[in-house]
C-alpha positions as CSV (number, residue, x, y, z in Angstrom):
1,M,-53.9,5.6,64.4
2,D,-52.9,2.5,67.0
3,E,-49.8,2.4,69.0
4,H,-48.7,-0.5,66.5
5,S,-49.4,1.3,63.7
6,K,-47.0,4.1,64.6
7,K,-44.4,1.7,65.7
8,G,-44.3,0.2,62.1
9,R,-43.8,3.8,60.2
10,K,-40.2,4.6,59.2
11,P,-39.4,8.3,59.6
12,L,-39.1,10.1,57.2
13,R,-35.0,10.5,57.7
14,A,-35.0,6.8,57.0
15,Y,-36.8,6.6,53.4
16,L,-34.4,9.7,52.5
17,L,-31.5,7.8,53.2
18,E,-32.5,4.3,51.9
19,G,-33.3,6.5,48.8
20,L,-29.4,8.4,49.0
21,M,-28.0,4.4,49.3
22,I,-30.4,3.3,46.5
23,F,-29.0,6.7,44.4
24,V,-24.9,6.2,45.6
25,A,-25.3,2.8,44.4
26,V,-26.9,3.1,41.1
27,T,-24.2,5.9,40.4
28,L,-21.3,4.0,41.8
29,G,-22.5,1.4,39.4
30,F,-22.8,3.4,36.2
31,L,-19.3,4.9,36.9
32,A,-17.9,1.4,37.4
33,E,-19.2,0.1,34.2
34,S,-18.4,3.5,32.3
35,L,-15.1,3.2,33.7
36,R,-14.7,-0.5,32.6
37,E,-16.1,0.5,29.1
38,D,-13.4,3.4,28.6
39,L,-10.7,0.7,29.9
40,S,-12.0,-1.3,27.4
41,S,-11.8,1.5,24.7
42,R,-8.4,2.5,25.3
43,E,-7.4,-1.6,24.9
44,K,-9.0,-1.3,21.9
45,E,-7.3,2.1,20.5
46,A,-3.8,0.7,21.4
47,E,-4.3,-3.0,19.5
48,Y,-5.8,-1.1,16.4
49,V,-2.7,1.5,16.6
50,K,-0.1,-1.7,17.2
51,S,-1.7,-3.1,14.1
52,L,-1.5,0.0,12.2
53,I,2.1,0.5,13.0
54,N,3.2,-2.8,12.1
55,Q,1.1,-2.7,8.7
56,L,2.5,0.9,8.1
57,V,6.3,-0.5,8.5
58,Q,5.6,-3.0,6.2
59,D,3.7,-0.5,3.9
60,S,7.0,1.6,4.1
61,L,9.0,-1.3,3.2
62,R,7.0,-1.8,0.1
63,L,6.9,1.5,-1.4
64,R,10.7,1.4,-0.6
65,E,11.0,-1.7,-2.7
66,A,8.7,-0.4,-5.8
67,I,10.5,2.7,-5.8
68,F,14.0,0.8,-6.4
69,E,12.7,-1.6,-8.4
70,N,10.9,0.6,-10.8
71,E,14.1,3.4,-10.9
72,R,15.8,0.0,-12.3
73,K,13.3,-0.4,-14.6
74,I,13.5,3.1,-15.9
75,K,17.3,2.9,-16.3
76,G,16.7,-0.7,-18.4
77,L,14.1,1.0,-20.6
78,D,16.4,4.2,-21.0
79,S,19.3,2.1,-22.3
80,L,16.5,0.0,-24.5
81,L,15.5,3.2,-26.3
82,A,18.8,4.7,-26.7
83,L,19.1,1.3,-29.5
84,P,19.8,2.5,-32.9
85,L,17.2,1.0,-35.0
86,T,18.9,1.2,-38.2
87,E,21.3,-1.2,-37.1
88,I,18.4,-3.8,-35.9
89,N,20.1,-6.5,-37.4
90,V,23.7,-5.9,-36.6
91,S,24.1,-9.0,-34.0
92,R,24.9,-6.9,-30.6
93,T,22.1,-4.8,-31.3
94,R,19.7,-7.8,-32.1
95,Y,20.7,-8.9,-28.8
96,L,20.9,-6.0,-26.2
97,L,17.0,-5.7,-28.0
98,Y,16.3,-8.9,-26.7
99,K,18.2,-8.5,-23.6
100,Y,16.9,-5.0,-22.5
101,S,13.3,-6.0,-23.7
102,Q,13.4,-9.4,-21.4
103,M,14.4,-7.7,-18.4
104,H,12.7,-4.1,-18.5
105,V,9.8,-3.8,-20.8
106,T,7.4,-6.6,-19.2
107,Y,8.7,-6.0,-15.9
108,Y,5.8,-4.9,-13.3
109,S,6.6,-3.9,-9.5
110,A,3.5,-2.4,-7.9
111,F,2.5,-1.2,-4.0
112,M,0.1,-2.9,-2.5
113,S,-0.8,-1.5,1.0
114,H,-1.1,-4.4,3.9
115,D,-4.1,-2.9,4.9
116,A,-6.0,-5.6,7.3
117,T,-6.3,-2.8,10.0
118,M,-7.1,-0.3,7.7
119,L,-10.0,-1.9,6.7
120,Q,-10.9,-2.7,9.9
121,L,-10.9,0.8,11.0
122,K,-13.2,1.9,8.2
123,Y,-15.8,-0.9,8.3
124,S,-16.0,-2.6,11.4
125,G,-16.2,1.1,13.3
126,G,-12.6,1.1,14.6
127,F,-11.8,4.6,14.1
128,L,-14.5,4.8,17.2
129,Y,-12.2,4.0,19.2
130,I,-9.2,6.3,17.8
131,R,-10.2,9.2,20.0
132,R,-6.8,11.4,20.3
133,S,-7.1,14.7,18.5
134,G,-6.0,14.6,14.9
135,I,-5.0,11.2,15.0
136,A,-8.0,9.4,13.3
137,D,-7.5,12.4,10.6
138,S,-3.8,11.3,10.0
139,I,-4.6,7.9,9.5
140,A,-8.1,8.6,6.9
141,Y,-5.7,10.8,4.9
142,Y,-3.2,8.0,4.2
143,D,-6.2,5.8,3.5
144,Q,-6.5,8.4,0.6
145,I,-3.2,8.1,-0.4
146,V,-2.7,4.8,-1.0
147,R,-6.1,5.0,-3.4
148,G,-4.2,7.7,-4.8
149,L,-1.4,5.1,-5.4
150,Y,-3.4,2.3,-6.9
151,A,-5.0,5.2,-8.9
152,A,-1.6,6.0,-10.7
153,E,-0.6,2.5,-10.9
154,I,-3.8,1.6,-13.8
155,P,-1.9,4.0,-16.4
156,Y,1.3,2.2,-15.3
157,A,0.4,-1.2,-15.8
158,K,-1.6,-0.1,-19.2
159,A,1.5,1.1,-20.4
160,I,3.3,-2.2,-19.9
161,N,0.5,-4.4,-21.4
162,D,0.8,-2.1,-24.3
163,A,4.2,-2.2,-24.7
164,T,4.4,-6.1,-23.9
165,E,2.0,-6.3,-26.8
166,A,3.9,-4.4,-29.9
167,L,6.7,-6.2,-28.7
168,S,5.2,-9.5,-29.1
169,E,4.9,-8.5,-33.2
170,I,8.9,-8.1,-33.1
171,L,10.3,-10.7,-30.9
172,H,10.3,-14.4,-31.1
173,F,10.2,-15.3,-27.4
174,R,10.9,-19.1,-27.8
175,A,14.5,-17.7,-28.9
176,L,15.2,-16.6,-25.2
177,N,15.1,-20.5,-24.4
178,D,16.7,-21.8,-27.7
179,T,20.1,-22.9,-26.9
180,L,21.2,-21.9,-30.6
181,Y,21.0,-18.1,-29.4
182,F,21.2,-18.0,-25.5
183,K,23.0,-21.3,-23.7
184,N,23.4,-21.1,-20.2
185,G,22.0,-17.7,-19.9
186,E,24.7,-15.9,-22.6
187,Y,24.6,-14.9,-25.8
188,T,26.1,-17.6,-28.6
189,G,26.4,-14.4,-30.9
190,M,23.9,-16.3,-33.4
191,N,21.3,-13.2,-34.1
192,P,17.8,-14.1,-32.6
193,P,15.1,-14.0,-35.4
194,L,12.7,-11.5,-35.5
195,V,8.4,-11.5,-36.3
196,S,8.9,-9.0,-38.2
197,N,11.4,-6.0,-38.7
198,D,9.0,-4.1,-40.6
199,D,10.3,-0.1,-39.5
200,E,6.8,1.1,-39.1
201,K,6.2,-1.9,-36.6
202,L,9.5,-0.9,-34.8
203,E,8.6,2.7,-34.6
204,I,5.3,2.0,-32.6
205,L,7.1,-0.2,-30.2
206,F,9.7,2.3,-29.2
207,N,6.8,4.9,-29.0
208,K,4.9,2.4,-26.5
209,I,8.3,1.5,-24.8
210,W,8.8,5.6,-24.4
211,L,5.1,6.1,-23.3
212,S,5.6,3.1,-20.5
213,R,8.9,4.9,-19.4
214,G,6.8,8.1,-19.2
215,W,4.0,6.5,-16.7
216,T,6.9,4.3,-15.0
217,Q,8.3,7.9,-14.0
218,N,5.1,9.3,-13.1
219,Y,4.5,6.4,-10.9
220,V,7.9,6.3,-9.3
221,D,7.4,10.3,-8.6
222,K,4.2,9.2,-6.7
223,L,5.8,6.5,-4.3
224,R,8.2,9.0,-3.9
225,Q,5.8,11.8,-3.0
226,W,4.0,9.7,-0.2
227,Y,6.7,7.3,1.1
228,P,7.9,10.2,3.6
229,Y,4.5,10.6,4.9
230,T,4.2,7.1,6.0
231,L,7.4,7.0,8.1
232,R,5.9,10.5,9.4
233,L,2.7,8.9,10.7
234,I,4.4,6.0,12.0
235,N,6.7,8.4,14.0
236,L,3.6,10.6,14.9
237,L,1.6,6.8,16.3
238,K,4.6,6.0,18.3
239,S,5.3,9.4,19.7
240,E,1.6,9.7,20.9
241,Y,1.0,5.8,22.4
242,G,4.7,4.9,22.9
243,D,7.1,3.0,21.0
244,D,6.0,-0.3,23.2
245,S,2.8,0.1,20.6
246,T,4.9,-2.0,18.4
């Protein structure tokens, strides 16, 4: 080997040093990328939680509203069911039949979740960013609760529809807008007419109103049962992620 070849060769230590530098550079690049991904994941997690808390706050307000409105409906149905059918032709009884039926039989107030964030968590991979222990499970359980409330709404809605159909066979709804019977929202004292005062149809009507009252109570019980969990989940998320998440 000539003198020039000897001078052109690098010592083994130089090769090892270059290799080490390349390794360090690649490792640092990988770590930096991992750090960026971790920070991005944490930011997305915080965004999801912030949005979810806002959703839960809105849900809690709607739950409370639906509970209140349906409890008022139940009281109205109780007043209607207390009317004596034997006095259906008595002026005041007829008036109260119209009044309570209009206000409470057809009344409908259902809970609907503001679920945009939940849908993103479920169908856009959002749950992958919720990494704190137990939080994802608590959120998923809330989603099950909401679906259970939607299921409880089905017989509640059907009972209202059945009672309304039976009511249409007894009352003249147009009479509510007839000033002969109701003027400026006040009862004139004139007996509003009935489509039918058949005893059997009246019994069927009151049976369906009674069933509607029962399904309304069942719906309220479900809403009341799960309303506290919504508040607990809000508090859990705030305690884990801080109040600034809102």
